[in-house]
MDTraj code that builds the backbone (N, CA, C; nanometers):
import mdtraj as md
import numpy as np

residues = "UNK UNK UNK UNK UNK UNK UNK UNK UNK UNK UNK UNK UNK UNK UNK UNK UNK UNK UNK UNK UNK UNK UNK UNK UNK UNK UNK UNK UNK UNK UNK UNK UNK UNK UNK UNK UNK UNK UNK UNK UNK UNK UNK UNK UNK UNK UNK UNK UNK UNK UNK UNK UNK UNK UNK UNK UNK UNK UNK UNK UNK UNK UNK UNK UNK UNK UNK UNK UNK UNK UNK UNK UNK UNK UNK UNK UNK UNK UNK UNK UNK UNK UNK UNK UNK UNK UNK UNK UNK UNK UNK UNK UNK UNK UNK UNK UNK UNK UNK UNK UNK UNK UNK UNK UNK UNK UNK UNK UNK UNK UNK UNK UNK UNK UNK UNK UNK UNK UNK".split()
xyz = np.array([
    [-0.3876, 0.3709, 3.6457],
    [-0.4901, 0.4475, 3.7114],
    [-0.5779, 0.5218, 3.6112],
    [-0.5190, 0.5787, 3.5063],
    [-0.5948, 0.6510, 3.4049],
    [-0.5761, 0.5852, 3.2686],
    [-0.6777, 0.5935, 3.1861],
    [-0.6679, 0.5459, 3.0481],
    [-0.7294, 0.6516, 2.9567],
    [-0.6863, 0.6532, 2.8308],
    [-0.7435, 0.7461, 2.7342],
    [-0.8898, 0.7132, 2.7099],
    [-0.9714, 0.8176, 2.6908],
    [-1.1124, 0.8002, 2.6613],
    [-1.1474, 0.8593, 2.5250],
    [-1.1221, 0.9904, 2.5084],
    [-1.1507, 1.0535, 2.3797],
    [-1.0732, 1.1842, 2.3661],
    [-1.0735, 1.2376, 2.2451],
    [-1.0150, 1.3674, 2.2142],
    [-1.1235, 1.4476, 2.1449],
    [-1.1269, 1.5791, 2.1637],
    [-1.2351, 1.6620, 2.1113],
    [-1.1867, 1.7635, 2.0090],
    [-1.2665, 1.7803, 1.9025],
    [-1.2547, 1.8924, 1.8096],
    [-1.3909, 1.9604, 1.8033],
    [-1.3937, 2.0935, 1.8121],
    [-1.5166, 2.1680, 1.7874],
    [-1.5279, 2.1909, 1.6375],
    [-1.6475, 2.1698, 1.5821],
    [-1.6664, 2.1813, 1.4369],
    [-1.7778, 2.2799, 1.4049],
    [-1.7637, 2.3479, 1.2919],
    [-1.8604, 2.4492, 1.2514],
    [-1.9763, 2.3894, 1.1719],
    [-1.9498, 2.2847, 1.0932],
    [-2.0514, 2.2203, 1.0099],
    [-2.0413, 2.0695, 1.0342],
    [-2.1306, 2.0168, 1.1146],
    [-2.1230, 1.8768, 1.1567],
    [-2.1293, 1.7812, 1.0380],
    [-2.2208, 1.8024, 0.9461],
    [-2.2335, 1.7115, 0.8310],
    [-2.1063, 1.7100, 0.7471],
    [-2.0493, 1.8271, 0.7222],
    [-1.9247, 1.8366, 0.6446],
    [-1.8120, 1.7624, 0.7162],
    [-1.8043, 1.7773, 0.8478],
    [-1.6997, 1.7100, 0.9243],
    [-1.7193, 1.5586, 0.9268],
    [-1.8425, 1.5138, 0.9446],
    [-1.8694, 1.3699, 0.9433],
    [-1.8311, 1.3090, 0.8087],
    [-1.8615, 1.3781, 0.7003],
    [-1.8259, 1.3295, 0.5667],
    [-1.6736, 1.3238, 0.5513],
    [-1.6032, 1.4283, 0.5961],
    [-1.4572, 1.4312, 0.5865],
    [-1.3947, 1.3154, 0.6646],
    [-1.4325, 1.2977, 0.7900],
    [-1.3699, 1.1939, 0.8720],
    [-1.4010, 1.0534, 0.8218],
    [-1.5162, 1.0364, 0.7614],
    [-1.5495, 0.9071, 0.7007],
    [-1.4634, 0.8832, 0.5771],
    [-1.4605, 0.9790, 0.4853],
    [-1.3858, 0.9622, 0.3601],
    [-1.2349, 0.9585, 0.3820],
    [-1.1835, 1.0505, 0.4632],
    [-1.0381, 1.0647, 0.4786],
    [-0.9767, 0.9613, 0.5715],
    [-1.0511, 0.9187, 0.6752],
    [-0.9918, 0.8311, 0.7767],
    [-1.0760, 0.7089, 0.8109],
    [-1.1925, 0.6956, 0.7511],
    [-1.2773, 0.5797, 0.7785],
    [-1.3369, 0.5789, 0.9178],
    [-1.3447, 0.6957, 0.9824],
    [-1.4022, 0.7037, 1.1170],
    [-1.5535, 0.7135, 1.1073],
    [-1.6209, 0.6353, 1.1916],
    [-1.7667, 0.6274, 1.1881],
    [-1.8249, 0.6655, 1.3240],
    [-1.9451, 0.7252, 1.3251],
    [-2.0102, 0.7554, 1.4525],
    [-2.0368, 0.6275, 1.5328],
    [-2.0045, 0.6327, 1.6612],
    [-2.0313, 0.5195, 1.7500],
    [-2.1330, 0.5547, 1.8585],
    [-2.1477, 0.6841, 1.8860],
    [-2.2515, 0.7288, 1.9787],
    [-2.2699, 0.8785, 1.9637],
    [-2.3849, 0.9268, 2.0103],
    [-2.4180, 1.0688, 2.0011],
    [-2.4826, 1.1145, 2.1302],
    [-2.4714, 1.2448, 2.1555],
    [-2.5358, 1.3079, 2.2705],
    [-2.5935, 1.4395, 2.2206],
    [-2.7235, 1.4577, 2.2367],
    [-2.7908, 1.5766, 2.1865],
    [-2.8420, 1.6602, 2.3025],
    [-2.8102, 1.7893, 2.2993],
    [-2.8616, 1.8845, 2.3968],
    [-2.9428, 1.9902, 2.3248],
    [-2.9927, 2.0864, 2.3998],
    [-3.0735, 2.1923, 2.3393],
    [-2.9941, 2.2740, 2.2375],
    [-2.8675, 2.3020, 2.2666],
    [-2.7876, 2.3899, 2.1820],
    [-2.6616, 2.3244, 2.1277],
    [-2.6495, 2.1954, 2.1448],
    [-2.5273, 2.1284, 2.0999],
    [-2.5554, 1.9851, 2.0586],
    [-2.4642, 1.9317, 1.9782],
    [-2.4644, 1.7903, 1.9421],
    [-2.3216, 1.7409, 1.9551],
    [-2.3040, 1.6275, 2.0216],
    [-2.1751, 1.5613, 2.0328],
    [-2.1834, 1.4313, 1.9538],
    [-2.0876, 1.4095, 1.8650],
    [-2.0805, 1.2839, 1.7914],
    [-1.9422, 1.2258, 1.8160],
    [-1.9396, 1.1022, 1.8645],
    [-1.8135, 1.0328, 1.8923],
    [-1.7839, 0.9380, 1.7765],
    [-1.6641, 0.9516, 1.7207],
    [-1.6230, 0.8693, 1.6070],
    [-1.5239, 0.7641, 1.6531],
    [-1.5348, 0.6448, 1.5939],
    [-1.4422, 0.5369, 1.6249],
    [-1.3822, 0.4783, 1.4988],
    [-1.2707, 0.4082, 1.5170],
    [-1.2023, 0.3469, 1.4029],
    [-1.2405, 0.2004, 1.3840],
    [-1.3217, 0.1451, 1.4725],
    [-1.3645, 0.0061, 1.4613],
    [-1.2597, -0.0941, 1.5082],
    [-1.1436, -0.0459, 1.5526],
    [-1.0357, -0.1353, 1.5967],
    [-0.9937, -0.1098, 1.7411],
    [-0.9975, 0.0176, 1.7812],
    [-0.9563, 0.0536, 1.9164],
    [-1.0752, 0.1142, 1.9900],
    [-1.0593, 0.1356, 2.1199],
    [-1.1643, 0.1995, 2.1985],
    [-1.1564, 0.3516, 2.1956],
    [-1.0469, 0.4068, 2.1426],
    [-1.0279, 0.5513, 2.1403],
    [-1.1312, 0.6165, 2.0501],
    [-1.1816, 0.7331, 2.0916],
    [-1.2837, 0.8028, 2.0134],
    [-1.2465, 0.9491, 1.9932],
    [-1.2871, 1.0024, 1.8781],
    [-1.2761, 1.1445, 1.8498],
    [-1.4148, 1.2042, 1.8676],
    [-1.4258, 1.2998, 1.9592],
    [-1.5529, 1.3662, 1.9850],
    [-1.5608, 1.4923, 1.8996],
    [-1.6645, 1.5034, 1.8189],
    [-1.6916, 1.6256, 1.7437],
    [-1.8011, 1.7005, 1.8171],
    [-1.7719, 1.8233, 1.8571],
    [-1.8695, 1.9069, 1.9256],
    [-1.9228, 2.0098, 1.8278],
    [-2.0541, 2.0081, 1.8080],
    [-2.1202, 2.1026, 1.7198],
    [-2.2126, 2.1899, 1.8044],
    [-2.1823, 2.3201, 1.8107],
    [-2.2668, 2.4163, 1.8814],
    [-2.3632, 2.4753, 1.7785],
    [-2.4921, 2.4519, 1.7978],
    [-2.5933, 2.4845, 1.6972],
    [-2.5943, 2.6316, 1.6553],
    [-2.5667, 2.7219, 1.7465],
    [-2.5748, 2.8651, 1.7164],
    [-2.4427, 2.9243, 1.6678],
    [-2.3365, 2.8471, 1.6655],
    [-2.2042, 2.8993, 1.6259],
    [-2.2033, 2.9317, 1.4771],
    [-2.1604, 3.0529, 1.4427],
    [-2.1554, 3.0971, 1.3036],
    [-2.0139, 3.1229, 1.2538],
    [-1.9235, 3.1597, 1.3424],
    [-1.7888, 3.1970, 1.3008],
    [-1.6914, 3.0817, 1.3224],
    [-1.5925, 3.0698, 1.2331],
    [-1.4917, 2.9637, 1.2480],
    [-1.4169, 2.9764, 1.3801],
    [-1.3660, 2.8659, 1.4282],
    [-1.2900, 2.8640, 1.5526],
    [-1.1489, 2.9155, 1.5290],
    [-1.0951, 2.9878, 1.6272],
    [-0.9564, 3.0333, 1.6245],
    [-0.8723, 2.9192, 1.6807],
    [-0.7877, 2.8608, 1.5970],
    [-0.7132, 2.7413, 1.6370],
    [-0.5728, 2.7706, 1.6860],
    [-0.5350, 2.8948, 1.6950],
    [-0.4016, 2.9276, 1.7446],
    [-0.2940, 2.8845, 1.6469],
    [-0.1830, 2.8391, 1.6982],
    [-0.0686, 2.8046, 1.6144],
    [-0.0611, 2.6562, 1.5802],
    [-0.1645, 2.5802, 1.6122],
    [-0.1737, 2.4388, 1.5774],
    [-0.0521, 2.3574, 1.6216],
    [-0.0086, 2.3812, 1.7434],
    [0.1019, 2.3015, 1.7958],
    [0.0525, 2.1672, 1.8493],
    [-0.0774, 2.1468, 1.8516],
    [-0.1357, 2.0193, 1.8921],
    [-0.1937, 1.9524, 1.7682],
    [-0.2127, 1.8216, 1.7759],
    [-0.2727, 1.7508, 1.6630],
    [-0.3129, 1.6107, 1.7068],
    [-0.3982, 1.5518, 1.6293],
    [-0.4373, 1.4129, 1.6438],
    [-0.3463, 1.3322, 1.5531],
    [-0.3059, 1.2134, 1.5948],
    [-0.2202, 1.1287, 1.5112],
    [-0.2889, 0.9943, 1.4881],
    [-0.2791, 0.9458, 1.3640],
    [-0.3371, 0.8179, 1.3254],
    [-0.2312, 0.7380, 1.2514],
    [-0.2357, 0.6058, 1.2657],
    [-0.1440, 0.5193, 1.1919],
    [-0.2172, 0.4558, 1.0748],
    [-0.1392, 0.4151, 0.9749],
    [-0.1952, 0.3483, 0.8581],
    [-0.1082, 0.2287, 0.8220],
    [-0.1709, 0.1210, 0.7793],
    [-0.0990, 0.0021, 0.7342],
    [-0.0493, 0.0171, 0.5906],
    [-0.1051, 0.1131, 0.5155],
    [-0.0682, 0.1312, 0.3752],
    [-0.0477, 0.2801, 0.3479],
    [0.0733, 0.3267, 0.3725],
    [0.1036, 0.4693, 0.3600],
    [0.0855, 0.5184, 0.2163],
    [0.1201, 0.4350, 0.1181],
    [0.1059, 0.4775, -0.0220],
    [-0.0402, 0.4977, -0.0598],
    [-0.1262, 0.4066, -0.0197],
    [-0.2696, 0.4212, -0.0483],
    [-0.3275, 0.5402, 0.0284],
    [-0.2779, 0.5624, 0.1489],
    [-0.3258, 0.6762, 0.2289],
    [-0.2891, 0.8080, 0.1633],
    [-0.1644, 0.8191, 0.1181],
    [-0.1207, 0.9411, 0.0492],
    [-0.2067, 0.9640, -0.0754],
    [-0.2301, 0.8594, -0.1515],
    [-0.3113, 0.8725, -0.2733],
    [-0.4520, 0.9228, -0.2394],
    [-0.5153, 0.8638, -0.1383],
    [-0.6489, 0.9058, -0.0970],
    [-0.6486, 1.0527, -0.0560],
    [-0.5527, 1.0902, 0.0264],
    [-0.5504, 1.2272, 0.0779],
    [-0.5108, 1.3289, -0.0294],
    [-0.4328, 1.2856, -0.1276],
    [-0.4063, 1.3731, -0.2427],
    [-0.5352, 1.3960, -0.3207],
    [-0.6138, 1.2902, -0.3404],
    [-0.7416, 1.3023, -0.4115],
    [-0.8385, 1.3936, -0.3369],
    [-0.8344, 1.3877, -0.2038],
    [-0.9215, 1.4727, -0.1212],
    [-0.8627, 1.6125, -0.1035],
    [-0.7406, 1.6331, -0.1524],
    [-0.6714, 1.7620, -0.1466],
    [-0.6652, 1.8170, -0.0037],
    [-0.6264, 1.7288, 0.0904],
    [-0.6234, 1.7727, 0.2296],
    [-0.4843, 1.7617, 0.2930],
    [-0.3813, 1.7273, 0.2156],
    [-0.2450, 1.7208, 0.2696],
    [-0.1920, 1.8633, 0.2826],
    [-0.1415, 1.8966, 0.4039],
    [-0.0920, 2.0321, 0.4278],
    [0.0580, 2.0367, 0.4591],
    [0.1156, 1.9241, 0.4986],
    [0.2589, 1.9232, 0.5304],
    [0.3111, 1.7808, 0.5195],
    [0.4272, 1.7673, 0.4546],
    [0.4922, 1.6368, 0.4412],
    [0.6312, 1.6470, 0.5005],
    [0.6662, 1.5508, 0.5877],
    [0.8014, 1.5407, 0.6417],
    [0.8593, 1.4109, 0.5885],
    [0.9241, 1.4197, 0.4727],
    [0.9768, 1.3000, 0.4071],
    [1.0826, 1.2316, 0.4921],
    [1.1636, 1.3096, 0.5632],
    [1.2685, 1.2522, 0.6470],
    [1.2144, 1.1612, 0.7562],
    [1.0996, 1.1957, 0.8093],
    [1.0371, 1.1145, 0.9140],
    [0.9360, 1.0156, 0.8569],
    [0.9013, 1.0304, 0.7278],
    [0.8052, 0.9401, 0.6655],
    [0.6625, 0.9631, 0.7099],
    [0.6306, 1.0855, 0.7491],
    [0.4959, 1.1200, 0.7968],
    [0.4419, 1.2363, 0.7154],
    [0.3121, 1.2605, 0.7295],
    [0.2525, 1.3796, 0.6713],
    [0.1302, 1.4190, 0.7532],
    [0.0818, 1.5389, 0.7262],
    [-0.0337, 1.5916, 0.7980],
    [-0.1434, 1.6253, 0.6983],
    [-0.2679, 1.5980, 0.7385],
    [-0.3838, 1.6420, 0.6630],
    [-0.4585, 1.7441, 0.7482],
    [-0.5470, 1.8203, 0.6825],
    [-0.6242, 1.9224, 0.7526],
    [-0.7721, 1.8957, 0.7327],
    [-0.8476, 1.9006, 0.8433],
    [-0.9916, 1.8786, 0.8338],
    [-1.0612, 2.0082, 0.7924],
    [-1.1935, 2.0070, 0.7704],
    [-1.2634, 2.1269, 0.7227],
    [-1.2555, 2.2471, 0.8173],
    [-1.2266, 2.2236, 0.9452],
    [-1.2170, 2.3342, 1.0403],
    [-1.0735, 2.3792, 1.0644],
    [-0.9770, 2.3172, 0.9961],
    [-0.8379, 2.3580, 1.0100],
    [-0.7555, 2.2769, 1.1069],
    [-0.8138, 2.1725, 1.1678],
    [-0.7373, 2.0859, 1.2578],
    [-0.6431, 1.9976, 1.1767],
    [-0.5241, 1.9777, 1.2274],
    [-0.4255, 1.8930, 1.1614],
    [-0.4291, 1.7522, 1.2199],
    [-0.4164, 1.6531, 1.1327],
    [-0.4100, 1.5125, 1.1718],
    [-0.2833, 1.4546, 1.1114],
    [-0.1984, 1.3988, 1.1968],
    [-0.0719, 1.3386, 1.1517],
    [-0.0979, 1.1953, 1.1064],
    [-0.0437, 1.1593, 0.9927],
    [-0.0558, 1.0234, 0.9409],
    [0.0810, 0.9580, 0.9517],
    [0.0863, 0.8460, 1.0238],
    [0.2100, 0.7764, 1.0537],
    [0.2008, 0.6341, 1.0009],
    [0.3028, 0.5871, 0.9269],
    [0.2985, 0.4477, 0.8828],
    [0.3147, 0.3529, 1.0005],
    [0.2415, 0.2426, 0.9993],
    [0.2571, 0.1398, 1.1031],
    [0.3969, 0.0834, 1.0937],
    [0.4502, 0.0478, 1.2039],
    [0.5874, -0.0066, 1.2060],
    [0.5853, -0.1536, 1.1765],
])
top = md.Topology()
chain = top.add_chain()
for i, resn in enumerate(residues, 1):
    res = top.add_residue(resn, chain, resSeq=i)
    for name in ("N", "CA", "C"):
        top.add_atom(name, md.element.get_by_symbol(name[0]), res)
traj = md.Trajectory(xyz[None], top)
């Protein structure tokens, strides 16, 4: 009856976020929606229909309060070693769980993204 459509992150600097998601995860804009005071950019991975929506409020000046970050976006990778190397170079790894074989990166606004090796 229901299927996933997209997940949203609010961002303070749209250009900085677009650059991060492209470099760190290879996500590219697939569509945009522009309003008087906002811009929505939907990012895709080129393989699935799932999209990450970045919401940019033009007048927003202060960083978002993200709470305790008990939520997160999760992505899989076919090459965990190359992914770790890339994210080390980008200096965005914030937590590693070696026992589970996963790690988390942080975007420019403080959102955490879990990186999981493909099975």
